[in-house]
C-alpha angles and dihedrals in degrees: 000000000000119000110260122224126183130019141252122242118210127207119254091230134032090253092050089049090050088060092060133086118199113211136186121200109203105209098194138139119280114248104300097185120119117250090014098282101187102186095083090050091051091049091052091046089056090052091049092048092052091047088052090049091054089053095051096250123168100193130025115200124200126197127257114283091015090136104038102025128239097260117119089213090061091047089055089054090059085067096049113022104012097222089182093040085222132162130171095251105048118356107199094232093058092082089055092053090048090053091050091051091047096048093045096040089227125124114234134211099200098214098228146290134202109249129193120229118190113229108230091182096058147355124308130007139271132236121223132185108230137179129192136206115215118184126224091269092058097255121139104233103167147003137188133199117204115261101181114052127198112242098259092047091061091072091073111005130073123221117237118244136179086265097051093038109024112208092232089061097032106033112195093219130052135173124228130182125222123224087259092058102256113145111215129185113221144174137189129223128173129231110283089036085077090069092057115074091197090061088069100030090058087065092067109091144148117291117281145109125052111349126246119214087236095057116118116216112271092351127127113272129217138146121318086194125025113199113205116186108190142182098199117160130204093238102039094114094059135231098303093058093041090053088064093046125358088204096046094122093053091048091050097046094045091050100047094049091058092042094053091049092051098046095042095042095228143100115275113206106191114189111188127191120259117234149166119282097202101064143031126308087041117208121245107175111166094148108187150179117226136182143166112270090018103054107195106357098175134016140166108233101218147010098276121121112265143139111244109204122192142157121237109209106202091203085077091060094046091054094045092053091050092048103040099027092195095148090046092050093048090050092052097043095249089124110055136175 
C-alpha cells in the first residue's frame, strides 16, 4: 500500500457530490526493470487501482514513463527487441490496463510508454511517447502523444504532429463520465508540454463533439481537467542553471502548473515521477493539483513515493470562467496575439 497524502472532500448533497471528481496522483518510480519488463508495472498498477478504489477515487493518474521506464537504453530496445511489444495502434498491454480499470471501477491515466511506429514512407521506425485514458468501465476514451520533447529526449524520440497523429484519429479532447453521472471534458499533456503555453491553448476550440456538463452554450470548449503525467527531475537543467538557484526546477514546475490552469480555465493534475535524491538523475516529485481561483490546492512536498488524493470541485471552474472569461474573450477576438 502506498502512503496516502491529502484528503477528499464530499458534497453536502447528492447534487453537490455529483459536481466533484476525486483524483489520486500516484507519485511512483517509472518502470525500473531492465529491458522494459512491463509485467511488474502492471501488477503494481493493479495494486494502486484497488487502493484507489478503497479510497473512493474516480481517476488514478500515473507519472510519465511509468510503463516503459525513462531509460534511453530501454527505449532503444523498443526498436530492436520490443520488450513491451508495443505499437502506436494497439499495444498489447493496453488490454491489461483496461481490465484493471474495469475490475477496480477506477479510471486510469496510464502515465506513458514509448511506442514504436513503423515508417511506411521510408526506412526504419519512429519512437513516440504516448499516454492513454481508460474510463472506469475499461473503455479507452483518449490518448495523447507528446508534441514538445525535452532536449535529451530528441536524440531518440519523435515529436507528434498533425501529420503523424491526425486530430480526427487522435482527438486532443475527450469526455468521460464519473460513476455519479458527471460528464467531464479532459485532455492529457506530458511533462515539457507544460512549459509551452501553446500546448494548452491549442486545446481551446469551437463547440462540438460529446458535451461536457460544464460547457456553456455556443462558447469555446476546452478541458475541464488537464492530466499532466511528468518525469521532471531536480537536476535536468544542469550545473549552470543550478548555480543560479539550486531549487530552480521546483520553482519552474510549481509556476507553470498554476499558469496553465489559470490561462486554460481548468484543473491541472500534474503527477510527477518519484525518484532518489542522492544520485543523478535526482528526483523532484512535487505532484500537484492546480486551478484558477485556487492556485495550487494540493502538493506533495518532496520526491518520495506517495498517493496524493484530492477532490476537484467543478463549481470552482464554473465560477472562474464567469469571472475571468478568458475562453469567451479568445473566442470573440478580444484577446489577440
